[in-house]
C-alpha positions in Angstrom: 22.6 -1.3 35.3 24.1 2.1 34.3 25.1 4.1 37.2 24.0 7.7 37.7 26.0 10.3 35.9 28.5 12.5 37.7 28.1 16.2 37.1 25.3 18.5 37.8 21.8 17.6 36.7 18.5 19.3 36.9 17.5 16.6 39.7 18.3 13.3 41.0 15.0 12.4 40.0 15.5 13.1 36.3 18.5 11.4 36.5 17.0 8.2 37.8 14.3 8.7 35.3 16.9 8.8 32.3 18.5 5.8 33.3 15.5 3.7 34.1 14.8 4.7 30.5 17.9 3.8 28.9 17.7 0.6 31.1 14.5 -0.2 29.3 15.7 0.5 25.6 18.8 -1.9 26.5 16.6 -4.6 27.5 17.7 -4.7 31.1 13.9 -5.2 32.1 11.3 -7.3 30.6 7.9 -6.8 29.9 5.6 -7.6 32.7 8.6 -7.4 35.1 8.2 -5.9 38.5 10.7 -2.9 39.7 11.2 -2.3 43.4 11.9 0.9 44.2 14.1 0.0 47.0 16.0 -2.5 45.3 16.7 -0.2 42.4 18.0 2.4 44.8 20.6 0.2 46.2 21.8 -0.3 42.7 22.0 3.6 41.9 23.0 4.3 45.2 20.5 6.5 46.1 17.5 6.8 48.3 14.3 5.4 47.7 12.4 8.7 47.2 13.9 9.8 43.8 13.3 6.3 42.5 9.6 6.3 43.5 9.4 9.8 41.8 11.1 8.6 38.9 8.7 5.9 38.4 5.9 8.4 38.5 7.4 9.9 36.0 7.4 6.7 33.6 4.0 5.7 34.8 2.8 8.8 33.4 4.8 8.4 29.9 3.2 4.7 29.8 6.0 2.6 30.2 5.3 1.2 33.8 2.1 0.5 35.9 2.2 1.3 39.5 1.5 -1.9 41.8 0.3 -0.9 45.2 3.0 -1.9 47.8 5.1 -3.6 45.3 6.4 -0.9 42.7 6.0 -0.7 39.1 5.2 -3.5 36.4 7.2 -3.0 32.7 4.4 -2.1 30.5 4.0 -4.8 27.5 2.9 -2.6 24.4 0.7 -4.6 22.3 0.6 -4.7 18.6 -2.7 -3.4 18.5 -1.9 -0.4 21.0 1.4 0.3 18.7 -0.8 0.2 15.3 -3.1 2.7 16.9 -0.4 4.9 18.2 1.4 5.0 14.3 -2.1 5.5 12.9 -2.8 8.7 15.1 1.1 9.8 14.2 0.3 9.4 10.4 -3.0 11.5 10.8 -1.2 14.1 12.9 2.3 14.3 11.4 2.0 13.6 7.6 -0.5 16.6 6.7 1.3 18.7 9.0 5.0 18.1 7.7 3.5 18.5 4.1 2.6 21.9 5.1 5.9 22.6 6.7 7.5 21.5 3.3 5.2 23.8 1.2 6.1 26.6 3.7 9.7 25.7 3.5 11.8 26.1 6.6 14.8 28.8 7.9 18.5 28.4 6.8 18.9 27.6 10.8 16.4 25.2 11.0 17.6 23.3 7.8 21.3 23.3 9.1 20.2 22.0 12.7 18.0 19.3 11.1 20.5 18.2 8.7 23.0 17.6 11.4 20.5 15.8 13.4 20.0 13.5 10.8 23.6 12.9 10.3 24.4 12.3 14.0 21.2 9.9 13.7 22.8 7.9 10.9 26.2 7.5 13.2 23.9 6.3 16.2 22.3 4.0 13.8 25.6 2.5 12.6 27.0 1.9 16.3 23.4 0.5 17.2 23.3 3.3 19.9 19.4 3.2 20.7 19.3 5.6 23.6 21.4 8.1 21.4 19.2 7.5 18.4 16.0 7.8 20.0 16.7 11.3 21.6 18.0 12.5 17.8 15.0 11.1 16.3 12.6 12.7 18.7 14.7 16.1 18.3 14.4 16.2 14.6 10.9 14.8 14.4 9.7 17.6 16.8 12.0 20.3 15.6 10.7 20.2 12.1 6.8 19.7 13.2 7.1 22.7 15.5 7.7 24.8 12.1 4.0 24.0 11.6 2.7 26.5 14.3 0.7 23.8 15.9 2.2 23.6 19.6 -0.8 21.3 20.6 0.3 18.8 17.6 4.1 18.9 18.9 2.8 18.0 22.6 0.7 15.1 21.5 3.1 13.6 19.0 5.5 14.1 21.9 3.4 11.6 23.9 2.9 9.5 21.0 6.5 8.8 20.7 7.0 8.2 24.2 4.9 5.6 24.4 6.3 3.6 21.8 10.2 4.5 21.4 11.4 2.1 24.0 10.2 -0.9 22.0 9.9 0.3 18.2 13.3 1.2 17.5 15.1 -2.1 19.3 13.0 -4.3 16.8 14.2 -2.1 14.1 17.8 -2.4 14.7 17.2 -6.3 15.1 15.8 -6.5 11.8 18.6 -4.3 10.4 16.3 -1.7 9.1 17.4 0.9 11.9 19.9 2.4 9.5 17.1 2.9 6.6 15.2 4.8 9.1 18.0 7.1 9.7 18.6 7.7 6.0 15.1 8.7 5.6 16.0 11.7 8.2 18.0 13.2 5.2 15.3 12.8 2.9 12.7 14.5 5.1 15.3 17.4 5.9 15.8 17.4 1.8 12.1 17.7 1.3 11.9 20.7 3.9 14.5 22.5 2.5 13.3 22.0 -1.1 9.9 22.8 -0.3 8.7 20.0 -2.1 5.4 18.7 -0.3 4.8 15.9 -2.5 8.2 14.2 -1.6 7.4 15.1 2.2 4.2 13.3 2.0 5.9 10.4 0.6 8.9 10.1 2.8 7.1 10.5 5.8 4.7 7.8 4.6 7.4 5.5 4.1 9.2 6.6 7.3 6.4 5.5 9.7 5.6 2.6 7.6 9.0 1.1 8.5 8.2 0.9 12.1 4.9 -0.2 11.2 5.8 -3.4 9.0 8.5 -4.5 11.7 5.8 -4.3 14.6 3.3 -6.3 12.0 6.4 -8.7 11.1 6.1 -7.7 7.3 8.4 -7.2 4.7 6.9 -4.0 3.1 6.0 -1.1 5.4 2.1 -1.4 5.7 1.9 2.5 5.0 3.0 1.8 1.6 0.1 -0.9 1.0 -2.3 2.2 1.4 
C-alpha cells in the first residue's frame, strides 16, 4: 500500500480516496475483495473516519459497494457494463468532438492539449497507469468542454470513473496503451486543423481500442461498424 502524501492537501478524506484509487489501479485489491475501514486506517496511519468517508466517495463512483457492518466490496465491472459504458461514450463524445473540430479550438487549448498528449505518451512508456489516467481524463474532458455542453462533460466524467480503474490496465497488459496514447496527438491535431472527418475517425478508433481489448478481439469493435 502506498503511504499518504506529505504536504498540504485539500482534505485527509481526499488523500485517502486518491490512494485507494491508486491501489485499485495497481491491482493491490482484487474484484470482490472486502475492504475494512479499521484495517486500512492502520495501514494509512489515520483514524477510520476519513477512510470510511473515502469509501463513500469510491462507492458513489461505482468502484466499491458498501457492506453493512463490514466495509466495502471491490466492484467487478462486467464485460456487458463496460460495453454499455463505451456505447454511451461513443454516443456522447464522438458527435460533440466532431463539432469541436468543426469549430476549431483556441491556441491556448491546443498547446495545453498537445502537452497533455505528449505527457500521456511518456506515462504509457513508463507503464504509469495512475498518471496516464489523470492525463487521459484531463485531455478528453478539456477538449469536450470546448463543445459548450457542461452536462455532457459531467456525464462523460462519470462514465470514465466507472471503468478507468480496470480498462487501461488491460490495455497496458496487451501492449496497446502506447497506441491509445499516440491517438491523443491525432485527436489534438484534428481539433487544431478543424478536420471534423478525421476527428470522427480517430475518436471511433480511440474508443474502439478499449472495446476490443475488453472483448478479447484483435480488431477494435468500433472499427467494424
